C-alpha positions in Angstrom: 74.0 -93.2 -19.7 74.6 -91.5 -16.3 76.8 -88.4 -16.1 79.6 -87.8 -13.6 78.6 -85.5 -10.8 80.0 -82.0 -11.0 81.8 -79.4 -8.9 80.6 -75.9 -8.4 82.0 -73.1 -10.6 82.0 -70.3 -8.1 81.9 -69.7 -4.3 78.1 -69.3 -4.5 76.6 -72.0 -6.7 76.5 -75.1 -4.4 72.7 -75.0 -4.6 72.2 -75.2 -8.3 75.1 -77.5 -8.8 73.7 -79.9 -6.2 70.3 -79.8 -7.7 71.8 -80.6 -11.1 73.8 -83.4 -9.5 70.6 -84.9 -8.1 69.2 -85.0 -11.6 72.4 -86.6 -12.9 72.3 -89.3 -10.2 68.6 -90.1 -10.6 68.2 -90.0 -14.3 70.0 -91.1 -17.5 71.5 -88.2 -19.4 69.0 -88.8 -22.3 66.1 -88.5 -19.8 66.9 -85.0 -18.4 64.8 -82.4 -20.2 65.6 -78.7 -20.8 62.6 -77.5 -18.6 64.3 -78.8 -15.5 67.6 -77.2 -16.3 66.0 -73.9 -17.0 64.0 -74.0 -13.8 67.1 -74.7 -11.6 68.9 -71.8 -13.3 66.0 -69.4 -13.0 65.1 -69.9 -9.3 68.4 -70.5 -7.5 71.1 -67.9 -6.5 68.4 -65.7 -5.1 70.0 -64.6 -1.8 71.5 -61.1 -1.4 74.7 -60.5 0.7 75.1 -57.6 3.2 76.2 -55.3 0.3 73.0 -56.0 -1.6 74.7 -58.1 -4.3 72.3 -60.6 -5.8 73.3 -64.3 -5.6 76.4 -63.8 -3.4 74.7 -65.5 -0.4 73.8 -68.4 -2.6 70.3 -70.1 -2.7 67.6 -69.6 -0.1 65.3 -72.1 1.7 62.4 -70.4 -0.1 63.9 -71.1 -3.5 64.4 -74.8 -2.6 60.9 -75.1 -1.3 59.5 -73.5 -4.5 61.6 -75.8 -6.7 60.4 -78.9 -4.7 56.8 -77.9 -5.6 57.8 -77.1 -9.2 59.4 -80.5 -9.7 56.2 -82.2 -8.4 53.9 -80.2 -10.6 56.2 -80.7 -13.6 56.2 -84.4 -12.9 52.5 -84.6 -12.8 51.7 -82.5 -15.9 54.5 -83.8 -18.1 54.4 -87.4 -16.8 58.1 -87.1 -15.8 59.0 -89.6 -13.1 60.2 -87.2 -10.4 58.8 -86.8 -6.9 60.2 -84.6 -4.1 59.5 -83.7 -0.4 60.9 -81.0 1.8 61.9 -81.6 5.3 62.4 -78.6 7.7 63.7 -77.9 11.1 63.0 -80.8 13.6 62.2 -83.2 10.6 65.9 -83.2 9.6 67.8 -86.0 11.3 69.6 -89.1 10.2 68.4 -92.0 12.4 66.2 -95.0 12.3 62.8 -94.3 10.6 63.9 -90.7 9.7 62.8 -89.2 6.4 66.4 -88.9 5.0 67.3 -92.5 5.9 64.1 -93.8 4.3 64.8 -91.8 1.2 68.3 -93.2 0.8 67.1 -96.8 1.4 64.5 -96.3 -1.3 67.1 -95.3 -3.9 66.4 -91.6 -3.6 68.8 -88.8 -2.9 68.7 -86.0 -0.3 69.9 -82.4 -0.8 70.8 -81.1 2.6 72.0 -77.8 4.0 74.9 -78.3 6.3 78.0 -76.4 7.4 81.3 -76.3 5.6 84.2 -74.4 7.1 81.9 -72.0 8.9 79.6 -71.4 5.9 76.2 -72.9 5.1 76.5 -75.2 2.1 74.4 -77.7 0.0 75.6 -81.2 -0.6 74.0 -84.4 -2.1 73.5 -87.5 0.0 73.4 -90.7 -2.2 73.5 -93.7 0.1 74.2 -95.5 3.3 77.1 -97.8 4.0 77.0 -99.2 7.6 77.8 -96.2 9.8 78.6 -93.9 6.9 76.6 -91.6 4.7 77.8 -91.5 1.1 77.7 -88.0 -0.4 78.9 -85.7 -3.1 80.3 -82.4 -2.0 80.4 -80.0 -4.9 83.0 -77.8 -3.3 86.4 -78.9 -4.6 89.0 -78.4 -1.8 92.1 -80.1 -0.7 92.0 -79.6 3.1 93.2 -82.7 5.0 90.6 -85.1 6.4 91.0 -87.7 9.2 90.1 -90.8 7.1 87.9 -92.0 10.0 85.0 -89.6 10.5 85.3 -88.3 6.9 86.7 -90.5 4.2 87.7 -89.2 0.8 86.5 -91.3 -2.2 88.1 -90.9 -5.6 86.9 -93.8 -7.6 83.1 -93.3 -7.7 82.5 -90.0 -9.7 78.9 -90.8 -10.5 78.0 -91.4 -6.8 80.2 -89.8 -4.2 83.5 -88.2 -3.2 83.1 -88.5 0.6 81.8 -90.9 3.2 80.9 -89.2 6.5 79.9 -90.8 9.8 76.2 -90.3 10.2 76.4 -89.0 13.8 78.3 -85.9 12.5 75.2 -84.7 10.6 73.0 -84.6 13.6 75.2 -82.2 15.6 73.8 -78.8 16.4 77.2 -77.1 15.8 78.9 -75.5 12.9 81.3 -78.4 12.5 81.8 -79.4 8.8 78.9 -81.5 7.6 76.8 -80.9 10.7 73.1 -79.8 10.2 73.5 -77.2 12.9 70.7 -75.6 14.9 67.4 -77.5 14.6 65.4 -74.4 13.6 67.6 -73.8 10.5 67.7 -77.3 9.1 66.6 -78.1 5.6 66.5 -81.1 3.3 65.0 -81.9 -0.1 64.3 -85.6 -0.8 64.2 -86.5 -4.5 63.1 -89.8 -6.2 63.0 -91.2 -9.7 59.5 -92.6 -9.2 60.1 -95.4 -11.7 63.0 -96.8 -9.7 61.9 -96.0 -6.1 61.8 -99.0 -3.8 58.8 -99.5 -1.6 59.5 -99.4 2.2 58.9 -103.2 2.3 61.7 -103.8 -0.1 64.2 -101.3 1.4 67.2 -102.6 3.3 67.2 -101.8 7.0 70.5 -100.3 7.9 69.7 -99.0 11.4 69.4 -101.4 14.4 
């Protein structure tokens, strides 16, 4: 049985919440083991704010890179069907033959760092529908959206709560859901290796 995706508990935990949502999306509840939950809890919320308070600047790039390697090592040693890749800086785009597009077409998910209301924020990308990227944003807010560039989705709690036009992500601005400056971009690709489609079997969405 798959779990519903979850919203963050505080202003700071978009990173661990989105990592847990990736596990909820990729695996049945009965498949998710305590080791993964403990690792996410242990290694996230590692950033200090300007007052030196731990966790109040969320989760760092270094923590996500470490967890990506941890997941792969855990998968190999425990024969758990997880595989991850990290994309950084100029590797992070959504376009034809990009890493993120390929991941979504192969039934994987992507955790990306983007902008939300002027702050950096982690969200989960779960699919592609024509010109839109399906995503789950763990920050529960009620600000109005235009219904064209960003569409609210209320009836798919195990997959998404927004659909966003893919061109928005590639912007080098601080617009909501934009990746922002190339040198600060970050994405973790995650797969359930038992369900991953080969590139030959993936649907080509980009023309």
